[in-house]
matplotlib code that plots the C-alpha trace (Angstrom):
import matplotlib.pyplot as plt

x = [-0.1, 1.4, 1.1, -1.8, -3.8, -2.9, -4.2, -7.7, -7.9, -7.2, -8.8, -12.2, -11.2, -7.9, -6.2, -6.1, -8.6, -9.4, -10.7, -12.5, -14.3, -14.9, -16.3, -17.0, -20.3, -18.7, -15.7, -17.7, -20.4, -17.7, -15.9, -19.2, -19.7, -16.2, -17.0, -20.2, -19.1, -15.9, -16.9, -19.6, -17.3, -17.8, -14.8, -15.5, -12.5, -14.1, -13.0, -9.4, -9.6, -8.8, -5.1, -5.0, -6.1, -7.6, -5.4, -7.0, -5.5, -8.5, -10.5, -13.8, -13.0, -10.3, -9.0, -8.7, -6.5, -3.6, -2.9, -4.1, -2.3, -4.6, -4.0, -6.0, -6.1, -6.5, -9.1, -10.8, -10.0, -12.7, -14.1, -15.6, -11.9, -10.6, -12.9, -16.4, -16.8, -19.8, -20.3, -23.9, -22.2, -20.1, -23.3, -24.0, -20.6, -21.2, -24.7, -26.5, -27.1, -30.9, -32.7, -33.6, -29.9, -29.4, -32.8, -32.2, -28.5, -25.9, -22.5, -19.2, -18.9, -21.1, -23.7, -26.4, -26.7, -23.1, -22.2, -22.2, -18.7, -18.1, -15.0, -12.0, -9.6, -9.8, -11.1, -10.3, -11.0, -8.2, -7.5, -9.7, -12.1, -12.6, -12.4, -12.6, -9.7, -8.6, -5.2, -4.1, -3.3, -1.7, 0.5, -2.4, -4.1, -1.3, -2.8, -6.4, -7.4, -6.2, -8.4, -12.1, -14.1, -16.9, -18.2, -21.2, -19.7, -21.7, -21.8, -23.5, -20.8, -19.8, -16.7, -13.5, -12.8, -15.9, -15.8, -12.5, -13.5, -16.7, -14.6, -11.9, -13.6, -17.2, -18.1, -18.1, -17.0, -14.1, -13.7, -14.0, -11.2, -10.1, -10.3, -6.5, -6.9, -9.8, -7.9, -4.9, -7.3, -8.9, -6.0, -2.8, 0.7, 2.6, 5.8, 6.6, 9.1, 6.9, 3.9, 0.8, -0.7, 2.1, 0.9, 2.7, 2.1, 3.0, 1.9, 3.1, 0.0, -2.0, -5.3, -7.9, -9.2, -5.6, -4.2, -7.5, -8.1, -5.3, -6.3, -7.6, -10.4, -12.1, -10.1, -6.7, -4.0, -1.9, -3.6, -3.4, -1.4, 2.1, 3.1, 6.6, 8.7, 10.3, 13.7, 15.5, 14.6, 11.5, 10.3, 11.9, 14.2, 14.5, 18.2, 20.4, 21.6, 25.3, 27.4, 24.9, 24.8, 21.8, 22.7, 22.5, 19.0, 18.1, 19.0, 16.9, 13.9, 14.0, 14.2, 11.5, 9.1, 9.4, 8.4, 5.4, 4.5, 4.5, 2.2, -0.1, -0.3, -1.2, -3.5, -4.7, -4.7, -4.6, -3.1, 0.1, 0.7, 0.3, 3.1, 5.2, 4.0, 5.3, 8.7, 9.3, 8.3, 10.5, 13.5, 13.0, 12.2, 15.9, 16.8, 13.8, 12.5, 15.6, 15.9, 12.6, 12.8, 16.0, 15.4, 18.9, 18.8, 16.4, 17.9, 18.0, 15.5, 13.2, 13.7, 13.1, 10.0, 8.5, 9.7, 11.9, 12.7, 15.9, 15.8, 12.0, 8.8, 7.4, 4.2, 6.6, 8.9, 6.2, 4.7, 7.7, 7.8, 4.3, 5.6, 8.5, 6.3, 4.1, 6.8, 7.4, 4.1, 2.6, -1.0, -2.5, -0.6, -2.0, -0.8, -2.0, -1.6, -2.4, -3.9, -7.0, -9.2, -9.7, -11.4, -10.9, -9.3, -5.9, -3.6, -2.6, -6.5, -7.5, -8.4, -6.0, -3.0, -3.1, -5.3, -3.2, -0.2, -1.6, -2.1, 1.5, 2.9, 0.4, 0.3, 3.7, 3.9, 0.4, 1.2, 4.8, 3.0, 0.8, 2.9, 5.5, 3.1, 2.1, 5.8, 6.6, 3.4, 1.9, -0.8, -3.0, -3.3, -2.5, -5.7, -4.8, -7.4, -7.3, -10.0, -10.9, -13.8, -16.3, -16.8, -16.7, -19.8, -20.7, -21.2, -18.3, -17.7, -18.5, -18.1, -20.5, -22.3, -19.5, -17.8, -14.1, -11.3, -9.5, -11.7, -12.4, -15.3, -17.1, -17.5, -20.2, -21.2, -23.7, -21.1, -17.6, -15.2, -12.8, -10.9, -9.1, -6.9, -5.6, -6.8, -9.6, -11.6, -12.5, -10.1, -11.2, -14.8, -17.0, -19.6, -22.3, -23.2, -23.9, -26.8, -25.9, -23.9, -22.0, -24.2, -25.7, -24.8, -27.9, -27.3, -25.6, -25.0, -22.1, -21.6, -18.5, -20.0, -20.2, -16.9, -15.7, -17.7, -16.2, -12.6, -13.1, -14.7, -11.8, -9.4, -11.3, -13.3, -17.1, -17.9, -20.8, -18.6, -15.7, -17.0, -15.6, -17.7, -17.9, -20.5, -23.1, -22.9, -20.6, -19.3, -18.3, -16.5, -19.6, -23.0, -24.7, -28.0, -28.2, -27.7, -24.2, -23.5, -20.5, -20.4, -20.5, -20.5, -16.9, -15.6, -13.7]
y = [0.3, 3.4, 6.6, 8.1, 5.0, 4.9, 8.4, 7.6, 4.5, 6.2, 9.8, 9.0, 6.6, 7.7, 5.0, 7.2, 6.5, 10.1, 10.1, 6.5, 8.0, 11.7, 9.7, 6.1, 6.4, 7.9, 5.9, 2.4, 3.2, 4.4, 1.1, -0.7, 1.3, 0.7, -3.2, -3.2, -1.2, -2.9, -4.9, -2.4, -1.2, 2.5, 5.0, 6.5, 6.7, 4.0, 1.1, 1.5, 1.7, 5.3, 5.9, 2.2, 2.4, -0.8, -2.7, -0.6, 2.2, 4.2, 3.8, 2.5, 2.1, 2.3, 6.0, 8.1, 10.3, 9.4, 13.0, 16.6, 19.7, 22.7, 25.9, 28.6, 32.3, 34.1, 37.2, 35.6, 36.2, 37.5, 34.7, 37.2, 38.5, 35.0, 32.1, 33.2, 35.1, 37.0, 39.1, 40.3, 42.2, 44.1, 45.4, 47.0, 48.5, 51.8, 51.8, 52.0, 48.7, 47.7, 47.7, 43.9, 43.3, 44.7, 44.1, 41.4, 41.5, 42.0, 43.6, 44.1, 48.0, 48.4, 51.6, 53.4, 52.5, 51.2, 51.1, 47.7, 46.8, 44.5, 42.0, 44.3, 41.8, 40.4, 36.3, 33.8, 30.0, 27.8, 24.4, 21.4, 22.2, 25.5, 26.8, 30.7, 32.0, 36.1, 37.2, 37.6, 33.9, 33.1, 30.1, 28.8, 28.5, 25.8, 23.5, 24.3, 20.9, 19.1, 21.1, 20.2, 23.8, 24.3, 27.5, 27.0, 27.4, 29.2, 30.0, 31.4, 33.8, 37.4, 38.0, 36.7, 35.0, 33.1, 32.3, 30.9, 28.9, 27.5, 26.7, 24.7, 23.5, 23.0, 25.6, 29.6, 29.6, 28.3, 24.9, 22.6, 20.4, 21.5, 19.5, 18.4, 17.5, 15.2, 13.8, 12.9, 11.7, 9.5, 8.2, 9.2, 9.9, 7.7, 9.1, 8.7, 11.1, 14.1, 15.3, 14.0, 17.8, 20.4, 24.3, 26.9, 30.6, 33.3, 36.6, 38.6, 38.1, 34.9, 34.3, 36.3, 33.6, 32.7, 29.2, 28.3, 27.1, 24.7, 23.5, 20.4, 22.1, 19.1, 16.5, 15.5, 18.2, 15.5, 16.0, 19.7, 21.3, 21.9, 25.3, 25.3, 27.8, 27.9, 29.7, 28.6, 26.0, 24.2, 24.7, 27.1, 25.7, 22.4, 22.7, 21.6, 24.4, 25.6, 22.9, 20.3, 17.1, 14.9, 12.4, 15.0, 16.0, 12.2, 11.7, 14.8, 14.1, 10.4, 12.2, 14.2, 11.4, 9.8, 12.6, 13.0, 9.3, 9.9, 12.8, 11.1, 8.2, 10.4, 12.8, 10.8, 14.2, 12.9, 15.9, 14.6, 11.8, 14.4, 16.5, 13.2, 12.9, 16.1, 15.9, 12.8, 13.8, 16.9, 15.0, 12.7, 15.7, 17.4, 14.8, 14.2, 17.7, 19.3, 17.2, 17.7, 21.6, 21.9, 23.3, 23.4, 19.8, 20.7, 21.5, 25.2, 24.5, 23.5, 26.8, 28.6, 26.7, 27.7, 31.0, 30.0, 33.1, 31.8, 33.0, 34.4, 33.2, 33.0, 31.1, 29.9, 28.1, 26.9, 25.1, 23.6, 22.6, 21.0, 18.6, 17.4, 17.3, 15.1, 12.9, 12.0, 10.9, 13.8, 13.4, 17.0, 20.0, 23.5, 26.5, 30.0, 32.8, 36.2, 39.6, 38.7, 41.1, 43.3, 46.1, 49.9, 51.3, 51.1, 50.0, 47.0, 45.7, 47.4, 45.1, 46.6, 46.6, 44.3, 41.7, 41.9, 41.3, 38.2, 36.6, 37.4, 35.8, 32.7, 32.0, 30.7, 28.3, 26.9, 25.9, 24.6, 22.2, 20.7, 20.0, 18.9, 16.3, 15.2, 14.6, 12.8, 10.4, 11.8, 14.0, 10.8, 10.1, 13.8, 16.0, 19.6, 22.2, 25.9, 28.5, 31.3, 31.6, 33.3, 35.4, 39.0, 41.0, 42.4, 45.8, 48.4, 48.7, 51.9, 53.1, 55.8, 55.9, 57.1, 55.1, 54.4, 56.1, 52.6, 49.9, 47.1, 44.5, 43.5, 40.2, 38.1, 34.7, 33.9, 32.7, 31.8, 29.3, 26.5, 24.3, 20.8, 18.5, 14.9, 12.8, 11.0, 14.1, 14.7, 16.8, 19.4, 19.3, 22.4, 21.7, 24.4, 27.6, 31.2, 33.6, 36.0, 38.4, 35.9, 37.2, 33.9, 30.2, 28.8, 25.2, 22.2, 24.5, 23.1, 23.9, 24.0, 20.8, 19.3, 20.1, 18.4, 15.3, 15.0, 15.5, 12.7, 10.3, 10.9, 9.9, 6.5, 7.9, 7.9, 11.5, 10.1, 7.6, 9.4, 10.9, 12.0, 12.2, 15.9, 18.1, 15.4, 14.1, 12.4, 15.5, 15.2, 17.4, 17.5, 19.3, 17.4, 19.3, 19.9, 17.4, 17.2, 15.2, 13.6, 15.7, 12.6, 14.7, 15.7, 12.1, 10.3]
z = [0.1, -1.0, 1.1, -1.2, -0.7, 2.9, 3.2, 1.6, 3.7, 7.2, 6.7, 8.0, 11.3, 13.2, 15.2, 18.4, 21.5, 21.4, 17.9, 18.3, 21.2, 19.5, 16.3, 16.6, 14.9, 12.0, 12.1, 12.3, 10.1, 7.4, 7.7, 7.1, 4.2, 3.0, 3.1, 1.7, -1.6, -2.1, -4.9, -6.2, -8.8, -7.2, -7.7, -4.2, -1.9, 0.1, -2.2, -2.4, -6.3, -6.4, -7.9, -8.9, -12.5, -14.2, -16.7, -19.3, -18.1, -16.8, -13.8, -15.2, -19.0, -21.6, -21.7, -24.9, -23.1, -20.6, -19.9, -20.2, -21.0, -20.2, -21.4, -19.4, -21.1, -17.7, -18.1, -21.2, -25.0, -27.3, -29.4, -31.8, -32.6, -32.9, -33.5, -33.7, -36.9, -37.4, -40.3, -39.4, -36.4, -38.7, -40.4, -36.6, -35.8, -34.2, -34.0, -30.5, -28.7, -28.9, -25.5, -26.0, -25.7, -22.5, -20.7, -17.7, -18.5, -15.9, -16.8, -15.2, -16.5, -19.3, -18.3, -20.2, -24.0, -25.6, -29.4, -31.0, -31.8, -34.9, -35.5, -35.1, -37.4, -40.6, -40.7, -43.3, -43.7, -43.4, -43.8, -45.1, -42.4, -43.4, -39.8, -39.5, -37.9, -37.4, -38.7, -34.9, -35.1, -38.1, -36.7, -35.4, -38.8, -39.6, -37.1, -37.1, -38.7, -35.8, -33.5, -32.2, -31.5, -29.1, -30.1, -27.6, -24.1, -21.4, -17.9, -14.9, -13.9, -15.4, -12.9, -13.4, -9.9, -9.7, -13.3, -13.0, -10.0, -12.0, -15.1, -13.0, -10.0, -10.8, -8.1, -8.2, -4.6, -2.8, -1.3, -4.2, -5.9, -9.2, -12.2, -12.0, -8.5, -9.2, -12.3, -9.9, -7.0, -9.3, -11.5, -9.8, -11.5, -14.1, -12.7, -8.9, -8.7, -10.3, -9.2, -10.9, -11.1, -12.3, -12.8, -14.6, -14.7, -17.3, -18.1, -14.8, -12.5, -10.8, -12.0, -10.6, -8.4, -7.0, -6.5, -5.4, -9.2, -9.0, -5.5, -3.9, -2.1, 0.2, -1.5, 0.3, -0.2, -1.5, -4.9, -5.4, -8.3, -7.7, -8.9, -10.4, -12.3, -15.9, -14.5, -11.7, -9.3, -10.7, -7.2, -4.5, -1.9, -4.1, -3.9, -1.0, 1.4, 0.5, 2.5, 2.8, 1.1, -0.5, 2.1, 5.0, 3.5, 3.5, 7.1, 7.9, 6.1, 8.1, 11.4, 10.1, 9.0, 12.5, 14.1, 11.7, 12.1, 16.0, 15.6, 13.2, 15.3, 18.1, 16.6, 13.5, 11.1, 7.4, 6.5, 8.3, 5.7, 3.0, 4.6, 4.6, 1.2, 0.1, 1.9, -0.1, -3.3, -2.7, -2.3, -5.5, -7.3, -6.9, -9.6, -11.7, -11.8, -12.4, -15.5, -16.7, -16.4, -18.1, -21.5, -22.4, -23.4, -26.2, -29.7, -30.9, -33.8, -31.1, -29.1, -32.1, -33.0, -29.6, -29.4, -26.2, -24.1, -21.8, -18.2, -18.3, -16.9, -20.5, -22.2, -24.9, -22.3, -20.4, -23.4, -24.1, -20.4, -20.8, -23.7, -21.4, -18.7, -20.6, -21.8, -18.4, -17.6, -15.7, -15.5, -15.4, -16.6, -16.5, -18.0, -16.8, -19.1, -17.6, -19.2, -21.5, -20.0, -23.2, -21.5, -22.8, -19.9, -20.7, -23.6, -22.1, -22.0, -25.3, -28.1, -30.9, -28.0, -25.0, -26.8, -29.6, -27.2, -25.9, -29.2, -30.3, -27.1, -27.3, -31.0, -32.2, -28.9, -29.2, -32.6, -31.8, -28.9, -31.3, -33.8, -31.4, -29.7, -33.2, -34.4, -31.1, -31.3, -28.3, -29.4, -29.9, -26.1, -24.9, -24.5, -25.3, -24.0, -24.6, -23.1, -20.8, -17.9, -20.2, -23.2, -24.5, -25.6, -29.1, -27.8, -27.0, -23.3, -21.7, -18.0, -16.8, -19.6, -21.9, -24.4, -24.0, -25.9, -26.3, -27.8, -25.2, -24.9, -21.5, -19.9, -21.5, -19.7, -22.8, -25.2, -25.5, -27.4, -26.3, -28.3, -27.9, -29.8, -29.7, -26.9, -28.5, -29.8, -33.6, -35.5, -37.6, -36.1, -34.4, -31.9, -31.3, -32.5, -31.1, -32.4, -35.3, -33.1, -31.2, -27.8, -26.9, -27.5, -29.1, -30.5, -28.5, -25.5, -23.3, -19.7, -17.4, -16.1, -19.4, -20.2, -16.9, -17.5, -20.9, -19.8, -17.2, -19.9, -22.3, -19.4, -18.8, -15.7, -14.9, -13.8, -11.9, -10.0, -9.0, -6.0, -2.3, 0.6, 2.5, 3.5, 4.0, 0.2, -2.2, -4.1, -7.6, -10.2, -12.0, -10.9, -8.1, -8.5, -12.1, -14.9, -16.7, -19.7, -21.5, -24.8, -27.1, -30.4, -29.9, -29.4, -32.2]

ax = plt.figure().add_subplot(projection="3d")
ax.plot(x, y, z, "-o")
ax.set_aspect("equal")
plt.show()
């Protein structure tokens, strides 16, 4: 039995007399429920199946994707200026927005009557699939036939932090486990010397919802994402202190483990096991992580293809690192690139400046990542996901009822676009449609919970059976209160 399995089995029934007396009813009931459900095929924590994929490779059935690279564009790109081409919207450009478009809507900044805003960049149909792509993504055009678009995403949240939480944890409030944490909780990692869930951040700032978007929530903290860096030590304080050896560190960790074991036996706190696991992982990472994060091992031609920027926390560097981590069996790799909040309050946010800068920073690395995975035979079982937390409005942002000097779009929960590639999804395929101005998803609507159910399905996990008991219910990543579905239409 490994440490993660021990943590799961011991979480609800601590071994000390104090915990037995204070929680004997819950402990005995949990033990009985675990015994009863052991052969039921459930994926809850009680049966010991979690972290032990079947011979097929998935938890419940044969997976299409062994790993996920999730590219989250924090702040949310404008679908109307990248992928969701709306020629009808161009006809309304500069006109006052009809009252029917504003009634009953909630906006972050729009007040009064804003002007309609047509597509800001030229579009063209590219590839055999004829996908519409704007001129902001010239390199992406060369790989668009590998991509499956979902143009009918929608959400209930119109502010960044709750929308990011909903998109990445399934709940707009704090406390739920992230999609990467759920994936590693269910499937574990293929590499015991690296975390199963690694996070890379670029763009100069954290996502609005902070580290909670890669946290474990009510899941044991051993499953939370480990934030790494693309320069210096991958994790702070990973290297030994000056003058100390690896053997001295091993001796120190052995002593700390004995103390933590004693504390666990005394108090029964399962997080103590997590602490032991984290210390041991850090020790193993001293060798494995240093190798995985060493971009100097890559040829110059690879650096040029991605646009690597040596010595920087750059999105291009993180894309190349994502491929290297995928090669080494990391289950879930999540990249966050901040700065897509395309308001008109400053040049860094405006459509014609900040938005264009973000496109330039990400276009080449994304195309290189897809080509690289394809050439190395990794794309077939690696699912790449791209998207933000909501969309942008087809009307121009204004504040205090006045038009902004710079061009920007407000938040729009009614419609946005994501795309996926590899990992068992159809290539050159588009699901869903928005209305004629790209304001609302109207055909084959897909919610964040539907996306979560689909991601787990592609990884060989039944979203209804992967559960964790907390707050009086068996919680799951997909919605408990509203039906969620696997989006079968996009699966190859």
